[in-house]
N, C-alpha and C positions, 0 to 999 in steps of 0.2 A: 393264477398264482403270479405270473409275471406282472399283471396289472397291479397287484398289491405291493410286490417289491419295487416296481417303478414308482409307485406313490410314496413309498417309504423313502426312496432315494431322493425324490422331489422334496419331500418334507424336511429331510435332513439338510439338503442344499439351501432351502429357504430359511431354515433356522441359522445356519452358518452366515448366510448373507445378512440376516437381520442383526447379527452379532458383530460382524466385520464392518458393515457399512458406515454406522456411526463413528466408529473409531477412524476409519479412513477419513470421513468428512471432517472430523476434529483436527486431524493432521494437516488437511488442506487450509483450513481456517488458521491454524497455527503458522503455517508457511506463508500465507498472505500477510498476516500481521507482522512476521519478521521481515518480509521484503519491505513492507511499508515503513517500518522503523529504519531500516537500513537505507532506503531511498531518501527519507527525511534527513538523516545524518549526512549522507553524501551531498545533498543540495545545500545544506547548511554549511557544510566545509567549504563548498565551492563559493558561496556568497560571502563567507568570511575571507577567503584567499583573494577574492576579486576586491573587496574593500582594502585589504592589506596592500595590493598592488596598485590600485588605481585611486585610493583615497576617497572613494565614493561608492555607493550601493549600486548594483545593476538596475536598469530601468525595467527590465522584464527577465523572466527566466530564459527566454530565447537569446538574450544577450550573453548569458553564460555559456550557451552553446556556441554562438557566433565568436566569442572570444576565446573558445577552447578551454573553458573551465569545466564543462561537461561535454561529453560525447553527444548526448541527446537528453532531452528532458525525458526522465523516466516515466513509465506508466504507474499510476496509482493502482496497485493490485486490488483494492476494495472496489473503486469505482470503475476499474478496467479502462480508464482514460488517461491520455497525456495532458489534457487541456483542463483538468478538473482541479489542479492545484490553486490554493488561495494564497496570493502573494500579500504579505503583511508589510505595510511601509513602517519606517522608522518612527514617525509621529502619526497620532491618530488624525484622520481626515486627509493625509497625504496620499498621493496616488503615484508620485513620480519615482518611487524606488522600491526595491524588494529587499527588506531588512530581514525577513524571516518567511518561511513557507509552511503551510499546513495542508492537510488533506481536507477535501469537502466532503468525504464520505459521511454518510449518516449512519447512525447507529453506535453500538458499543462494542468495545474489544471484549475478549474472553476475561480480562481482568476487571471489567466493569467500567473502565474509563471510556471517554467518548473519543472516537477517532479524530474529530476536529479540534480536540485539546493536545493532541500529541505535538 
C-alpha cells in the first residue's frame, strides 16, 4: 500500500512540475528580454549624452566607461556576454564611432521581432 501511495505522490508532483516549469521558463525569458531592452536604452542614452557633451560619438563602448558615462558595459542577457554588442557607426562603412548599439543575439523575441533589430 505504501508503494502505491508513494507512486501517487510522485505522479502528482510530476504533474505539478510539468505545469509550473513552462510558466517559470516563460518568466525567465520575459525577464531577459526586459533587461535587454533596458540595457539598450541605457547605452543609447549614454551615447547621446556623450555626443551632447563632446560633440562627437564615442570610438568604442569602452570609451563610455572610461569617460564615466557608464559604470560598465552591461552584459547582453541573451548572449550572456559583455563583448557581443554590435556598435553601429553613424555612416555605413564607417568604423570609427559608435552612433548606436544593438544586440548580436540570434533568434526572435516572444513578440516575434528579431533581437538584432532592437
